[in-house]
C-alpha positions as CSV (number, residue, x, y, z in Angstrom):
1,M,272.4,123.8,-40.8
2,S,272.7,125.3,-37.3
3,L,274.3,123.4,-34.5
4,A,270.9,123.0,-32.7
5,R,269.3,121.5,-35.8
6,R,272.2,119.1,-36.4
7,L,272.0,117.9,-32.8
8,L,268.2,117.5,-33.0
9,A,268.8,115.2,-36.0
10,L,271.4,113.3,-34.0
11,L,269.0,113.0,-31.1
12,L,267.2,110.3,-33.0
13,V,270.0,107.9,-32.0
14,L,269.1,108.3,-28.3
15,P,266.5,106.0,-26.8
16,V,263.4,108.0,-25.8
17,L,261.9,106.3,-22.7
18,A,259.6,107.8,-20.0
19,G,261.5,108.7,-16.9
20,C,265.0,107.8,-18.1
21,V,268.3,109.3,-19.0
22,A,270.5,108.4,-21.9
23,S,273.9,109.3,-23.2
24,H,275.5,108.8,-26.6
25,V,278.8,109.8,-28.2
26,V,277.6,111.2,-31.5
27,S,280.9,112.4,-33.0
28,S,284.5,111.4,-32.5
29,R,287.6,112.1,-34.4
30,T,291.3,112.1,-34.0
31,V,293.0,115.5,-34.7
32,D,296.7,115.3,-34.0
33,A,297.5,112.2,-31.9
34,G,301.1,111.9,-33.2
35,T,302.7,108.9,-31.4
36,A,301.3,110.0,-28.0
37,T,298.9,107.8,-26.0
38,V,297.1,108.3,-22.7
39,D,298.5,106.6,-19.8
40,R,297.7,109.2,-17.1
41,L,294.8,111.6,-17.3
42,L,293.6,114.9,-15.8
43,V,289.9,115.6,-16.6
44,I,288.8,119.2,-16.3
45,Y,285.1,120.0,-16.3
46,E,284.6,123.6,-17.4
47,P,281.2,125.0,-16.2
48,R,279.3,127.1,-18.7
49,V,276.1,129.2,-18.4
50,F,273.3,128.3,-20.8
51,R,271.8,131.3,-22.6
52,G,268.0,131.8,-22.5
53,G,265.8,134.0,-24.7
54,T,262.5,132.6,-25.4
55,P,260.4,131.0,-22.7
56,N,261.2,127.6,-24.1
57,Q,264.9,128.4,-24.1
58,E,264.8,129.7,-20.5
59,M,263.0,126.5,-19.4
60,A,265.6,124.3,-21.2
61,A,268.5,126.3,-19.7
62,S,267.1,125.9,-16.2
63,M,266.6,122.2,-16.6
64,G,270.1,121.8,-18.1
65,A,271.7,123.7,-15.3
66,S,269.9,121.5,-12.8
67,T,270.9,118.3,-14.6
68,L,274.6,119.3,-14.7
69,A,274.6,120.2,-11.0
70,E,273.3,116.7,-10.3
71,L,275.6,114.9,-12.8
72,V,279.0,116.5,-12.3
73,P,279.6,115.3,-8.7
74,H,278.8,111.7,-9.8
75,L,281.0,112.0,-12.8
76,Q,283.8,113.4,-10.6
77,A,283.6,110.4,-8.4
78,R,283.1,107.7,-11.0
79,L,285.1,108.7,-14.0
80,P,288.5,108.2,-12.2
81,V,287.3,104.7,-11.1
82,V,286.2,103.6,-14.6
83,F,289.4,104.9,-16.2
84,G,291.5,103.5,-13.3
85,A,290.0,100.1,-13.9
86,R,291.5,100.3,-17.4
87,G,294.9,101.0,-15.8
88,I,294.9,104.7,-16.5
89,P,295.4,106.8,-13.2
90,T,292.9,109.6,-13.5
91,R,291.8,112.6,-11.5
92,M,288.9,114.9,-12.3
93,V,288.4,118.5,-11.1
94,S,285.7,121.1,-11.8
95,G,286.7,124.6,-13.0
96,A,288.8,125.7,-15.9
97,T,291.8,126.8,-13.8
98,A,291.3,124.3,-10.9
99,A,294.4,122.2,-11.6
100,Q,297.5,122.1,-13.7
101,P,298.6,118.9,-15.4
102,E,301.5,117.0,-13.9
103,P,304.3,115.7,-16.2
104,G,303.1,112.9,-18.4
105,E,299.4,113.7,-17.9
106,K,297.1,114.2,-20.9
107,V,294.2,116.6,-20.3
108,L,290.5,115.8,-21.2
109,R,288.4,119.0,-21.1
110,L,284.6,118.6,-20.8
111,W,282.1,121.5,-21.1
112,P,278.4,121.9,-22.0
113,E,277.9,123.6,-25.4
114,L,274.1,123.7,-25.7
115,V,270.8,122.7,-24.2
116,F,267.5,122.4,-25.9
117,A,264.1,121.1,-25.0
118,S,263.2,117.6,-26.4
119,T,260.1,115.4,-26.2
120,G,259.3,115.0,-22.5
121,G,262.5,116.5,-21.3
122,H,265.7,118.2,-22.5
123,T,269.1,117.3,-24.1
124,I,272.5,118.7,-23.4
125,A,275.3,118.7,-25.9
126,M,278.7,118.2,-24.2
127,R,282.0,118.8,-25.9
128,A,285.1,116.6,-25.1
129,V,288.6,117.7,-26.1
130,L,291.7,115.6,-25.4
131,E,295.0,117.6,-25.2
132,D,298.7,116.8,-25.0
133,P,300.2,119.6,-23.0
134,A,303.7,118.5,-23.7
135,R,303.2,119.1,-27.4
136,G,300.6,121.8,-27.2
137,A,298.4,119.7,-29.4
138,T,294.8,118.7,-29.5
139,M,294.7,114.9,-29.9
140,W,291.0,114.1,-30.1
141,V,287.6,115.8,-30.1
142,G,284.1,114.4,-29.5
143,R,280.6,115.4,-28.7
144,L,278.3,113.7,-26.2
145,L,274.5,114.0,-26.1
146,L,272.9,113.7,-22.6
147,G,269.2,113.1,-22.8
148,N,266.9,113.5,-19.8
149,N,263.3,112.4,-20.3
150,G,260.6,112.5,-17.6
151,L,261.9,112.1,-14.1
152,G,265.1,110.3,-14.9
153,K,268.2,111.3,-13.0
154,F,271.9,111.1,-13.7
155,D,273.5,109.1,-10.8
156,D,276.5,106.8,-10.4
157,P,275.3,104.3,-13.0
158,G,274.7,107.2,-15.4
159,A,278.2,108.6,-14.8
160,D,279.6,105.1,-15.3
161,K,277.9,104.9,-18.6
162,I,279.2,108.3,-19.8
163,S,282.8,107.4,-18.6
164,A,282.7,104.1,-20.4
165,Q,281.5,105.7,-23.6
166,L,284.4,108.2,-23.5
167,L,286.8,105.4,-22.7
168,E,285.5,103.3,-25.6
169,Q,285.8,106.2,-28.1
170,M,289.4,106.9,-27.1
171,Q,290.2,103.2,-27.3
172,R,288.7,103.1,-30.8
173,Q,290.9,105.9,-31.9
174,S,294.0,104.0,-30.5
175,L,294.7,106.8,-28.0
176,L,295.1,104.6,-24.9
177,A,298.4,103.2,-23.8
178,R,298.8,99.5,-24.4
179,Q,300.1,97.1,-21.7
180,R,303.8,97.5,-21.7
181,A,306.2,94.6,-21.9
182,P,309.0,94.4,-19.3
183,A,312.1,96.4,-20.2
184,P,314.9,94.2,-21.7
185,A,317.9,93.4,-19.6
186,V,321.0,95.5,-20.2
187,H,324.5,93.9,-20.2
188,G,323.1,90.8,-18.6
189,L,321.4,92.7,-15.7
190,A,317.7,92.2,-15.0
191,P,315.5,95.2,-15.4
192,A,314.8,97.2,-12.3
193,A,311.6,96.2,-10.5
194,A,309.0,98.8,-9.6
195,P,308.9,99.7,-5.9
196,A,306.5,97.4,-4.1
197,M,304.8,97.4,-0.7
198,P,305.8,94.7,1.8
199,A,303.6,91.6,1.7
200,V,300.7,91.8,4.1
201,P,299.3,88.5,5.5
202,A,295.6,87.8,5.0
203,S,293.5,87.8,8.2
204,G,291.2,85.0,7.1
205,F,288.2,87.2,7.6
206,A,286.9,86.7,4.0
207,Q,287.9,86.1,0.4
208,L,289.0,89.2,-1.5
209,D,286.1,89.0,-3.9
210,D,283.5,88.2,-1.3
211,I,281.6,91.5,-1.6
212,D,278.8,90.5,0.8
213,A,281.3,89.9,3.6
214,I,282.4,93.6,3.7
215,P,281.0,95.3,6.8
216,Y,279.4,98.8,6.9
217,L,279.3,99.5,3.1
218,N,276.2,100.4,1.2
219,D,275.5,99.4,-2.4
220,R,277.5,102.3,-3.8
221,G,280.5,101.4,-1.6
222,R,280.3,97.8,-2.7
223,Q,280.4,98.8,-6.3
224,V,283.4,101.0,-5.7
225,Y,285.1,98.0,-4.0
226,R,284.4,95.9,-7.2
227,D,286.0,98.6,-9.3
228,W,289.0,98.8,-6.8
229,L,289.5,95.0,-7.4
230,Q,290.4,95.8,-11.0
231,M,292.9,98.5,-10.2
232,P,296.7,97.8,-10.3
233,A,298.7,97.1,-7.1
234,P,300.0,98.4,-4.8
235,R,296.6,99.3,-3.5
236,A,294.6,99.5,-0.3
237,F,290.9,99.8,0.7
238,A,289.9,101.3,4.1
239,L,286.6,101.5,6.0
240,S,285.2,103.4,8.9
241,P,282.3,102.3,11.2
242,D,279.9,104.9,9.8
243,G,280.1,103.4,6.3
244,H,282.7,105.7,4.8
245,Y,285.5,104.3,2.7
246,S,288.7,105.2,1.0
247,F,290.8,103.4,-1.6
248,T,294.2,104.0,-3.2
249,S,296.1,102.5,-6.1
250,G,299.7,103.1,-7.1
251,L,302.6,104.8,-5.2
252,R,302.0,108.3,-6.5
253,P,299.8,110.4,-4.2
254,R,297.5,113.0,-5.6
255,E,298.2,115.4,-2.8
256,A,301.8,116.5,-2.1
257,N,301.4,116.0,1.6
258,D,299.9,112.5,1.4
259,P,302.0,109.4,2.2
260,S,303.4,107.5,-0.8
261,D,302.5,104.2,0.9
262,P,299.0,103.3,-0.3
263,T,298.0,101.8,3.1
264,E,299.0,104.9,5.0
265,R,297.4,107.1,2.4
266,A,294.1,105.3,2.4
267,L,293.9,105.6,6.2
268,A,295.0,109.3,6.1
269,V,292.5,110.3,3.4
270,R,289.6,108.5,5.1
271,E,290.3,109.9,8.6
272,R,290.8,113.4,7.2
273,A,287.5,113.3,5.3
274,A,285.3,111.4,7.9
275,K,287.0,112.7,11.1
276,V,286.7,109.1,12.5
277,T,289.2,106.3,13.0
278,C,289.2,103.8,10.1
279,K,290.8,100.4,9.5
280,L,292.3,98.7,6.5
281,Y,290.0,96.1,4.9
282,A,292.2,94.9,2.0
283,V,295.7,95.4,0.8
284,N,296.8,94.3,-2.7
285,G,295.4,90.7,-3.0
286,A,294.5,90.0,0.6
287,V,291.7,90.9,3.1
288,V,293.4,92.1,6.3
289,W,290.3,93.0,8.2
290,V,290.1,91.8,11.8
291,K,286.9,92.0,13.8
């Protein structure tokens, strides 16, 4: 049976609703995990061009390309947040040669394999391959179906769902790092503590989890803040008066020239992107915002 026919059969597991989108991991298997687990991740989206042929294939190819152009920016913004909330520092780039893995990073490659017309819309088959660069091994492979029926769109909630499904499959395959216990003492000495940021006093402006009290943010920004609350410290969240925001978690910057201190990095990243002065809203477990 051809790949297209197999995927059409698998499409029956997707909900078919007017004006909606749906995603479903339809296959998932471990290849060569060894003893490695994922505790840091680089996600690389590899763009592909859909082939046409018949008028029906040409139409499906056009719709598929449009869907991916809409989806990928949302996935690039949300997948690191979803995985980060699980305690896995993650970055995502688009382009097969856009980034090289850092020491300790596993690599998750995503690319579209096929698009075909379905009732009221179209369906994209997406391949996911998890690699361990240190061993030169493929750890896991999966296939994701993205169904677009009617006028449905892939937005942040859709990207969150896709990210959560990938995370769930990797967790089921026991590929995610477990919470580590503190290192045992050696010769009576306590284990070395991780470097930490100096304590920052709360301003009293609001409680840390009072989402409605945060100024300037739109609904999307508030959801990002909720996700940030689940990220490990040291962490910082910064705002600018035009509604832009920036957040950091951990001492390791993504860019070589960025500060290692998360508070400085959050301000630098936001001001570099928005070209406006911004202020810290929260640091670690305290709101530091002052009117």
